[in-house]
KOLTORNU-871593 format. One record per residue: x, y, z of N, C-alpha, C in turn; chain. Coordinates in steps of 0.05 Angstrom, whole numbers. Last residue first. Example, Ala and Ser with C-alpha at 12.3 -4.5 7.8 and 13.67 -1.06 7.14 Angstrom:
KOLTORNU-871593
ATOM/257/-45/142/273/-21/143/258/1/157/A
ATOM/264/-114/156/246/-90/156/264/-66/156/A
//
This chain:
KOLTORNU-871593
ATOM/463/672/-291/485/675/-278/512/671/-294/A
ATOM/400/704/-299/421/686/-312/449/694/-301/A
ATOM/340/699/-264/369/713/-268/385/694/-278/A
ATOM/285/681/-301/304/670/-280/329/689/-286/A
ATOM/236/733/-318/255/713/-325/275/705/-300/A
ATOM/172/752/-330/191/750/-307/213/724/-318/A
ATOM/143/799/-370/153/770/-372/175/767/-350/A
ATOM/114/841/-401/114/836/-371/119/809/-363/A
ATOM/158/875/-450/139/854/-440/138/849/-412/A
ATOM/172/934/-486/175/919/-463/149/899/-459/A
ATOM/187/945/-555/167/942/-537/174/924/-512/A
ATOM/225/948/-597/233/957/-572/211/955/-551/A
ATOM/213/925/-646/206/948/-642/212/961/-618/A
ATOM/247/875/-648/240/890/-674/232/918/-667/A
ATOM/255/852/-599/282/862/-615/272/875/-639/A
ATOM/221/868/-542/219/859/-570/244/869/-585/A
ATOM/248/852/-481/245/875/-502/242/862/-527/A
ATOM/271/827/-436/243/830/-437/233/850/-459/A
ATOM/324/803/-475/313/804/-441/282/807/-445/A
ATOM/300/798/-528/324/810/-518/320/818/-492/A
ATOM/265/741/-550/265/768/-538/295/775/-532/A
ATOM/257/695/-575/269/715/-595/272/742/-576/A
ATOM/263/630/-553/256/656/-551/270/676/-566/A
ATOM/234/567/-571/253/588/-577/241/614/-566/A
ATOM/200/529/-549/222/521/-568/242/541/-573/A
ATOM/177/509/-487/182/532/-498/203/524/-521/A
ATOM/121/461/-487/149/467/-482/155/493/-498/A
ATOM/77/432/-495/79/445/-470/106/457/-467/A
ATOM/70/446/-564/59/431/-539/62/447/-514/A
ATOM/119/492/-572/109/467/-586/98/451/-561/A
ATOM/125/565/-578/121/539/-562/112/520/-579/A
ATOM/163/622/-581/154/603/-593/150/577/-577/A
ATOM/159/690/-566/164/663/-553/150/639/-569/A
ATOM/153/724/-610/174/729/-588/178/704/-575/A
ATOM/136/749/-671/138/724/-657/161/727/-635/A
ATOM/110/817/-675/132/795/-679/132/773/-662/A
ATOM/71/857/-668/62/826/-672/83/809/-680/A
ATOM/82/904/-649/88/899/-676/80/873/-686/A
ATOM/55/903/-601/58/927/-615/59/921/-644/A
ATOM/57/857/-570/30/872/-573/29/898/-591/A
ATOM/90/803/-596/93/832/-590/66/842/-592/A
ATOM/64/739/-577/73/758/-597/75/786/-588/A
ATOM/75/672/-560/73/700/-550/83/718/-572/A
ATOM/28/619/-580/55/632/-579/52/658/-568/A
ATOM/-15/596/-587/0/582/-564/27/598/-563/A
ATOM/-40/612/-632/-46/624/-608/-34/611/-582/A
ATOM/-37/573/-672/-17/597/-672/-20/612/-646/A
ATOM/-34/504/-651/-49/530/-655/-30/552/-655/A
ATOM/-6/458/-643/0/471/-665/-16/500/-670/A
ATOM/-54/429/-599/-27/430/-611/-27/441/-638/A
ATOM/-90/455/-556/-95/451/-588/-69/452/-599/A
ATOM/-86/468/-505/-93/442/-511/-105/435/-540/A
ATOM/-105/540/-511/-89/518/-501/-104/488/-506/A
ATOM/-92/602/-531/-110/580/-537/-94/554/-526/A
ATOM/-86/664/-494/-75/641/-505/-95/617/-508/A
ATOM/-81/732/-496/-100/713/-491/-89/686/-508/A
ATOM/-59/790/-474/-46/762/-478/-68/742/-471/A
ATOM/-88/835/-468/-66/836/-488/-56/810/-493/A
ATOM/-155/851/-463/-132/836/-452/-112/832/-476/A
ATOM/-201/879/-475/-178/896/-468/-152/877/-463/A
ATOM/-247/857/-498/-247/867/-469/-222/881/-462/A
ATOM/-226/835/-544/-246/860/-544/-248/868/-518/A
ATOM/-195/795/-519/-181/813/-534/-199/839/-537/A
ATOM/-237/760/-505/-218/771/-485/-206/794/-497/A
ATOM/-264/751/-554/-280/764/-531/-258/779/-512/A
ATOM/-222/721/-579/-232/746/-590/-247/762/-567/A
ATOM/-221/676/-544/-196/693/-547/-205/719/-556/A
ATOM/-273/655/-551/-264/662/-526/-239/680/-526/A
ATOM/-267/638/-605/-288/661/-598/-282/673/-569/A
ATOM/-229/601/-601/-221/626/-617/-242/650/-609/A
ATOM/-259/564/-573/-235/574/-560/-227/600/-576/A
ATOM/-297/550/-611/-305/564/-587/-283/576/-573/A
ATOM/-266/529/-651/-281/555/-659/-285/569/-632/A
ATOM/-255/478/-632/-234/500/-632/-244/526/-639/A
ATOM/-301/448/-589/-295/456/-614/-276/481/-613/A
ATOM/-289/406/-534/-291/435/-540/-285/442/-573/A
ATOM/-311/340/-539/-292/360/-535/-299/390/-547/A
ATOM/-380/331/-513/-357/325/-532/-334/347/-528/A
ATOM/-398/314/-446/-401/331/-468/-377/326/-488/A
ATOM/-392/282/-401/-391/267/-428/-397/287/-450/A
ATOM/-365/273/-338/-376/292/-357/-370/280/-383/A
ATOM/-338/242/-296/-371/238/-300/-379/258/-322/A
ATOM/-279/234/-327/-290/231/-301/-324/226/-308/A
ATOM/-280/271/-390/-265/261/-368/-284/253/-343/A
ATOM/-270/302/-453/-288/286/-435/-272/269/-413/A
ATOM/-234/360/-456/-240/333/-466/-256/316/-445/A
ATOM/-227/430/-469/-237/407/-452/-239/380/-468/A
ATOM/-177/475/-482/-195/456/-492/-201/436/-475/A
ATOM/-170/541/-452/-160/515/-458/-185/495/-467/A
ATOM/-147/603/-447/-173/590/-454/-166/564/-466/A
ATOM/-110/639/-406/-107/613/-421/-134/605/-425/A
ATOM/-89/706/-403/-113/687/-396/-110/666/-415/A
ATOM/-42/744/-368/-47/723/-386/-73/709/-381/A
ATOM/-49/813/-359/-51/787/-344/-56/768/-366/A
ATOM/-51/862/-380/-30/847/-387/-29/820/-374/A
ATOM/-93/888/-355/-96/881/-383/-75/861/-393/A
ATOM/-111/870/-290/-93/882/-310/-95/872/-335/A
ATOM/-145/854/-246/-117/842/-248/-96/858/-267/A
ATOM/-191/875/-250/-182/868/-223/-153/860/-225/A
ATOM/-204/888/-305/-208/908/-286/-194/900/-259/A
ATOM/-186/842/-334/-176/868/-343/-178/890/-316/A
ATOM/-217/804/-308/-189/801/-310/-174/827/-316/A
ATOM/-270/821/-319/-258/821/-290/-227/818/-290/A
ATOM/-269/814/-375/-274/842/-361/-261/844/-333/A
ATOM/-269/760/-376/-248/775/-390/-248/804/-374/A
ATOM/-318/745/-351/-293/739/-340/-269/757/-349/A
ATOM/-356/771/-384/-356/777/-352/-325/770/-343/A
ATOM/-348/743/-431/-343/772/-428/-340/781/-401/A
ATOM/-363/694/-415/-337/698/-424/-329/727/-425/A
ATOM/-419/699/-408/-396/690/-383/-368/698/-395/A
ATOM/-437/716/-453/-439/731/-433/-419/728/-408/A
ATOM/-430/674/-489/-414/698/-493/-412/716/-469/A
ATOM/-417/608/-460/-438/630/-469/-421/658/-470/A
ATOM/-387/569/-442/-378/580/-470/-396/601/-476/A
ATOM/-393/537/-395/-385/567/-391/-377/576/-418/A
ATOM/-429/491/-405/-421/500/-379/-415/530/-378/A
ATOM/-433/478/-461/-459/477/-440/-452/482/-410/A
ATOM/-366/460/-468/-396/464/-479/-417/455/-460/A
ATOM/-319/492/-431/-333/469/-435/-359/473/-445/A
ATOM/-253/515/-426/-280/522/-439/-296/494/-446/A
ATOM/-222/530/-370/-226/508/-387/-255/512/-397/A
ATOM/-181/585/-358/-208/576/-360/-214/552/-380/A
ATOM/-134/615/-317/-142/592/-337/-169/588/-336/A
ATOM/-86/669/-308/-113/656/-306/-121/635/-326/A
ATOM/-32/688/-269/-42/680/-294/-71/665/-287/A
ATOM/8/727/-229/-17/715/-231/-25/712/-261/A
ATOM/61/737/-180/55/732/-211/32/717/-214/A
ATOM/48/777/-126/52/750/-137/45/750/-168/A
ATOM/38/826/-102/59/824/-121/67/797/-131/A
ATOM/-10/834/-76/13/830/-62/41/823/-76/A
ATOM/-45/841/-119/-38/863/-101/-12/859/-85/A
ATOM/-52/788/-133/-41/804/-152/-28/831/-136/A
ATOM/-75/764/-87/-50/756/-99/-37/775/-118/A
ATOM/-124/794/-86/-104/796/-66/-76/782/-75/A
ATOM/-149/776/-133/-145/805/-127/-119/808/-107/A
ATOM/-156/725/-119/-140/730/-146/-131/759/-142/A
ATOM/-192/725/-79/-166/717/-73/-147/723/-98/A
ATOM/-238/748/-103/-228/761/-83/-199/751/-78/A
ATOM/-249/709/-142/-242/734/-150/-229/753/-127/A
ATOM/-261/666/-108/-239/660/-127/-229/689/-135/A
ATOM/-305/688/-82/-285/681/-65/-258/679/-83/A
ATOM/-343/689/-123/-334/715/-111/-307/714/-94/A
ATOM/-362/639/-139/-341/650/-154/-325/676/-139/A
ATOM/-370/587/-93/-377/615/-103/-354/632/-113/A
ATOM/-387/520/-109/-370/539/-95/-380/567/-105/A
ATOM/-399/473/-136/-405/477/-110/-392/497/-92/A
ATOM/-386/467/-192/-366/462/-170/-376/465/-139/A
ATOM/-435/471/-217/-419/449/-223/-397/444/-199/A
ATOM/-464/517/-194/-476/491/-202/-456/468/-200/A
ATOM/-423/557/-184/-444/546/-160/-455/519/-167/A
ATOM/-402/560/-231/-387/553/-211/-406/544/-189/A
ATOM/-448/579/-266/-433/554/-267/-417/545/-243/A
ATOM/-461/626/-239/-481/603/-237/-465/578/-245/A
ATOM/-416/662/-246/-424/655/-219/-444/630/-219/A
ATOM/-374/631/-301/-391/656/-288/-402/642/-261/A
ATOM/-318/590/-293/-339/602/-307/-352/623/-292/A
ATOM/-270/579/-268/-281/557/-282/-308/566/-295/A
ATOM/-208/602/-264/-234/614/-264/-252/597/-280/A
ATOM/-152/581/-232/-175/570/-249/-200/584/-244/A
ATOM/-90/615/-229/-118/609/-217/-135/600/-237/A
ATOM/-26/606/-217/-46/603/-238/-71/596/-225/A
ATOM/19/645/-181/-4/629/-185/-18/631/-209/A
ATOM/86/655/-150/68/656/-174/41/635/-169/A
ATOM/111/653/-100/121/671/-122/99/674/-143/A
ATOM/105/655/-32/98/645/-56/99/664/-80/A
ATOM/124/669/24/139/676/0/130/663/-28/A
ATOM/99/663/70/118/644/66/137/650/39/A
ATOM/61/703/64/80/704/84/107/687/81/A
ATOM/27/683/26/39/703/23/66/707/39/A
ATOM/6/639/60/24/633/33/39/656/24/A
ATOM/-21/666/99/2/649/106/18/644/80/A
ATOM/-58/690/68/-38/709/81/-15/689/89/A
ATOM/-87/646/54/-74/660/33/-53/678/46/A
ATOM/-107/628/103/-89/611/89/-72/624/68/A
ATOM/-146/670/111/-123/666/133/-101/647/118/A
ATOM/-180/668/70/-161/693/73/-140/685/89/A
ATOM/-179/599/44/-186/620/63/-172/644/62/A
ATOM/-177/579/-23/-169/583/1/-180/604/18/A
ATOM/-195/577/-78/-215/577/-59/-202/575/-30/A
ATOM/-164/573/-126/-170/600/-112/-185/602/-90/A
ATOM/-151/528/-151/-180/537/-157/-183/564/-142/A
ATOM/-81/532/-176/-103/526/-157/-133/538/-164/A
ATOM/-16/522/-173/-39/522/-193/-65/513/-177/A
ATOM/36/559/-147/11/545/-142/-4/545/-168/A
ATOM/108/560/-143/81/567/-155/60/549/-147/A
ATOM/173/587/-131/149/570/-120/127/581/-131/A
ATOM/243/579/-150/216/597/-153/194/579/-143/A
ATOM/302/569/-115/282/557/-131/253/575/-128/A
ATOM/343/578/-79/343/591/-103/323/582/-124/A
ATOM/340/553/-31/356/541/-48/356/553/-77/A
ATOM/308/588/-7/334/591/4/353/572/-17/A
ATOM/260/571/-32/271/599/-39/301/601/-29/A
ATOM/254/520/-9/259/524/-35/272/551/-44/A
ATOM/244/536/45/267/520/37/274/521/9/A
ATOM/198/564/41/220/576/50/247/562/46/A
ATOM/161/522/19/167/549/6/194/561/18/A
ATOM/154/479/58/171/476/33/180/499/22/A
ATOM/122/496/97/153/491/103/170/486/79/A
ATOM/77/505/70/86/529/85/114/522/95/A
ATOM/65/456/48/72/473/31/87/498/48/A
ATOM/47/431/96/71/421/85/83/442/67/A
ATOM/-3/458/106/17/458/127/46/449/116/A
ATOM/-29/454/55/-22/476/67/2/474/84/A
ATOM/-52/418/17/-24/411/30/-14/433/44/A
ATOM/-98/438/2/-99/414/19/-73/406/28/A
ATOM/-78/475/-36/-84/486/-11/-88/464/12/A
ATOM/-76/447/-89/-54/447/-65/-58/459/-42/A
ATOM/-119/406/-116/-120/432/-103/-98/434/-81/A
ATOM/-74/367/-157/-101/371/-144/-101/397/-133/A
ATOM/-35/389/-194/-47/366/-199/-74/362/-186/A
ATOM/11/427/-152/-12/426/-170/-25/400/-173/A
ATOM/64/470/-139/41/450/-123/21/452/-141/A
ATOM/132/468/-157/105/475/-163/84/457/-149/A
ATOM/196/496/-157/179/476/-147/150/484/-151/A
ATOM/251/509/-204/226/517/-188/215/493/-176/A
ATOM/292/489/-235/293/515/-224/271/525/-208/A
ATOM/320/421/-230/298/440/-232/303/468/-224/A
ATOM/356/380/-229/361/407/-245/338/425/-250/A
ATOM/346/339/-193/336/335/-219/343/361/-239/A
ATOM/368/362/-147/384/335/-161/374/332/-187/A
ATOM/332/402/-132/359/407/-141/373/385/-158/A
ATOM/287/367/-123/285/388/-145/313/396/-152/A
ATOM/307/336/-78/299/324/-106/300/344/-128/A
ATOM/308/375/-43/333/362/-50/330/348/-79/A
ATOM/258/387/-36/273/409/-43/299/396/-58/A
ATOM/239/336/-14/229/346/-37/246/371/-51/A
ATOM/270/333/35/276/313/11/261/324/-18/A
ATOM/248/375/64/276/373/58/282/358/33/A
ATOM/195/359/72/200/383/58/227/387/48/A
ATOM/188/286/57/194/309/75/197/334/58/A
ATOM/135/247/35/162/259/25/164/285/44/A
ATOM/96/188/34/106/211/50/134/220/41/A
ATOM/74/165/-28/75/162/4/85/188/12/A
ATOM/70/169/-78/94/168/-69/97/169/-41/A
ATOM/16/124/-95/30/147/-102/59/146/-90/A
ATOM/-14/89/-33/-12/94/-63/5/119/-67/A
ATOM/-17/87/20/-7/63/6/-3/66/-23/A
ATOM/-44/132/35/-18/130/42/-3/109/28/A
ATOM/-90/168/10/-85/141/8/-53/138/10/A
ATOM/-149/214/22/-116/208/25/-111/177/24/A
ATOM/-199/198/-31/-190/210/0/-157/201/1/A
ATOM/-204/222/-96/-193/198/-80/-185/214/-52/A
ATOM/-209/256/-136/-236/245/-123/-229/226/-104/A
ATOM/-158/271/-150/-175/292/-138/-200/281/-126/A
ATOM/-138/225/-176/-127/235/-150/-148/253/-135/A
ATOM/-169/220/-216/-161/195/-202/-149/200/-177/A
ATOM/-180/266/-242/-200/255/-224/-188/230/-204/A
ATOM/-157/308/-270/-138/289/-253/-156/277/-233/A
ATOM/-195/331/-300/-178/316/-318/-158/299/-298/A
ATOM/-262/335/-281/-237/338/-271/-219/316/-287/A
ATOM/-319/344/-289/-302/338/-312/-273/336/-306/A
ATOM/-346/359/-242/-348/331/-253/-334/323/-280/A
ATOM/-321/391/-187/-323/389/-218/-322/362/-226/A
ATOM/-326/404/-135/-340/380/-147/-335/375/-173/A
ATOM/-270/422/-90/-288/427/-109/-303/402/-117/A
ATOM/-230/406/-56/-249/419/-42/-273/430/-63/A
ATOM/-204/341/-65/-207/370/-71/-228/381/-56/A
ATOM/-148/287/-64/-178/300/-60/-178/329/-69/A
ATOM/-82/288/-48/-106/273/-55/-130/291/-52/A
ATOM/-26/322/-79/-34/306/-58/-61/291/-69/A
ATOM/29/337/-123/1/340/-114/-2/319/-94/A
ATOM/87/372/-155/73/352/-135/44/359/-131/A
ATOM/143/383/-192/115/388/-188/101/366/-173/A
ATOM/198/422/-205/190/394/-192/162/400/-182/A
ATOM/199/458/-265/193/459/-236/189/429/-225/A
ATOM/242/491/-313/228/465/-305/224/468/-275/A
ATOM/235/545/-358/243/533/-335/229/507/-330/A
ATOM/208/568/-400/230/549/-407/241/535/-381/A
ATOM/194/630/-372/191/614/-393/216/593/-397/A
ATOM/181/656/-317/204/642/-322/200/621/-344/A
ATOM/118/669/-336/133/665/-308/158/646/-314/A
ATOM/85/669/-377/100/695/-371/120/693/-346/A
ATOM/61/622/-379/74/633/-403/92/656/-398/A
ATOM/44/571/-342/54/592/-338/71/602/-364/A
ATOM/-13/522/-340/7/535/-353/17/565/-343/A
ATOM/34/486/-339/19/490/-316/-8/502/-321/A
ATOM/70/478/-377/51/457/-376/29/465/-357/A
ATOM/107/518/-378/87/519/-395/66/500/-393/A
ATOM/146/499/-342/128/518/-330/103/524/-352/A
ATOM/156/427/-347/161/454/-358/140/475/-345/A
ATOM/164/384/-289/147/393/-313/158/422/-322/A
ATOM/178/328/-257/193/352/-264/177/361/-292/A
ATOM/127/298/-210/146/298/-236/158/327/-241/A
ATOM/86/265/-174/112/278/-170/122/277/-197/A
ATOM/27/247/-134/41/248/-160/64/269/-156/A
ATOM/12/245/-81/0/226/-101/13/225/-128/A
ATOM/45/252/-21/44/260/-47/33/236/-64/A
ATOM/41/279/40/31/255/27/27/262/-3/A
ATOM/52/325/73/73/309/56/68/283/44/A
ATOM/-4/312/101/23/327/109/43/310/94/A
ATOM/-58/296/99/-42/297/75/-14/311/78/A
ATOM/-90/299/143/-85/274/132/-66/273/109/A
ATOM/-90/346/197/-89/341/167/-77/312/162/A
ATOM/-134/350/249/-111/341/239/-109/339/209/A
ATOM/-168/388/298/-167/378/270/-139/374/263/A
ATOM/-194/365/360/-173/379/344/-174/367/317/A
ATOM/-228/331/387/-232/361/389/-213/376/371/A
ATOM/-205/282/377/-207/289/404/-210/319/405/A
ATOM/-197/296/313/-191/276/333/-189/287/361/A
ATOM/-223/306/253/-224/316/281/-223/292/298/A
ATOM/-189/317/194/-203/298/211/-202/308/241/A
ATOM/-182/331/124/-180/342/152/-199/325/171/A
ATOM/-193/312/78/-167/312/84/-159/325/113/A
ATOM/-243/313/57/-235/288/67/-207/285/74/A
ATOM/-268/359/42/-248/348/26/-235/322/32/A
ATOM/-305/369/82/-315/365/57/-295/350/38/A
ATOM/-279/331/142/-289/357/126/-297/348/99/A
ATOM/-297/281/187/-276/293/169/-294/313/152/A
ATOM/-303/261/257/-310/265/227/-291/278/211/A
ATOM/-288/258/308/-287/233/290/-294/235/263/A
ATOM/-328/311/326/-309/291/334/-308/263/318/A
ATOM/-348/349/265/-355/336/292/-329/318/301/A
ATOM/-330/410/237/-325/378/237/-329/370/263/A
ATOM/-349/452/195/-352/450/219/-350/418/224/A
ATOM/-308/484/143/-322/461/151/-325/460/182/A
ATOM/-297/528/103/-299/530/133/-312/508/148/A
ATOM/-295/538/50/-319/522/63/-319/523/92/A
ATOM/-247/565/40/-269/579/48/-295/565/52/A
ATOM/-198/527/78/-210/538/52/-235/553/61/A
ATOM/-181/524/134/-161/521/111/-171/532/85/A
ATOM/-208/523/182/-201/546/169/-189/549/142/A
ATOM/-254/480/214/-228/481/193/-230/506/179/A
ATOM/-275/476/276/-280/488/250/-257/490/234/A
ATOM/-296/424/321/-275/445/309/-283/452/282/A
ATOM/-327/394/378/-327/403/349/-301/419/343/A
ATOM/-330/382/431/-314/369/415/-311/372/385/A
ATOM/-362/423/455/-375/395/448/-355/379/432/A
ATOM/-337/484/429/-351/468/451/-361/437/437/A
ATOM/-280/490/384/-309/493/389/-317/475/415/A
ATOM/-226/518/353/-235/496/372/-262/505/383/A
ATOM/-212/529/286/-224/541/313/-235/519/327/A
ATOM/-152/531/250/-175/516/259/-186/532/284/A
ATOM/-96/519/217/-116/537/218/-143/524/228/A
ATOM/-60/478/221/-53/502/228/-74/520/230/A
ATOM/-76/411/246/-80/435/226/-75/458/237/A
ATOM/-22/368/263/-48/384/274/-48/407/254/A
ATOM/-5/317/218/2/341/231/-22/356/243/A
ATOM/22/252/198/-3/270/207/7/293/223/A
//
């Protein structure tokens, strides 16, 4: 347990958590919305420092990152709980559970985590599975150690961290972020209990700071598949983040409390078409094994450049970042080869 790095001490034993944009006012003895911050004697303590629910070495494509060190493997971890309400969460076993020291991996120090990544032959570390902002204090110690060890660092996030938390992450040296844009304003408010504008704000800030950004939208029937919402999201990616920002439109399957049928593939293809009409260059269809839109093609000559199977890179035909057929350069970050 550690004292929270972002908090405001208030009269009467209360304290305000400044970790995410909920900015919970927590009375003495109480916990915030996410159940990972607790007020003890007028100060907020994190209950998730180094407390890992899951840990595994995963390809970057699984997160998904398609333009950030393709083919690399990152030691990936998560903790407990979440600051969103999504009733369809695919990782609900951990995201809907309060911190549980007796389950999962228990406590892992920053040093041990980085050492494990090196011993497992990983090229990066990633914070994912649930909302990684809830691991903030620990992450801020891991990132510099990982970078010193030559590992890249990424967040897979709902993008609802406070501006203060985001600046700390940028200062620590975060390299990449896949941000979940869950739908239009009404859908995010109704199903997630959050405000999309915060997510858009943080996405812009990450991009402006030079962090590699990719966007994911889980397409869910009855939630966010309408043409207006998809067009809005696609246009915001183009205008706020740039036309070459990858947009992953992925297939939903029933989970947790949400029982809508799996997303028809034609809805994903509709989303891809909407994205491309809005000006996006790289729109990927996810969670549909074998779909041709899981690969990367040259935007000029349509040559196959990065071939994927499932969540793995099978083959790269690139010459560095250049299409070997027409010479077009692609905005893809590769790990320096030694």
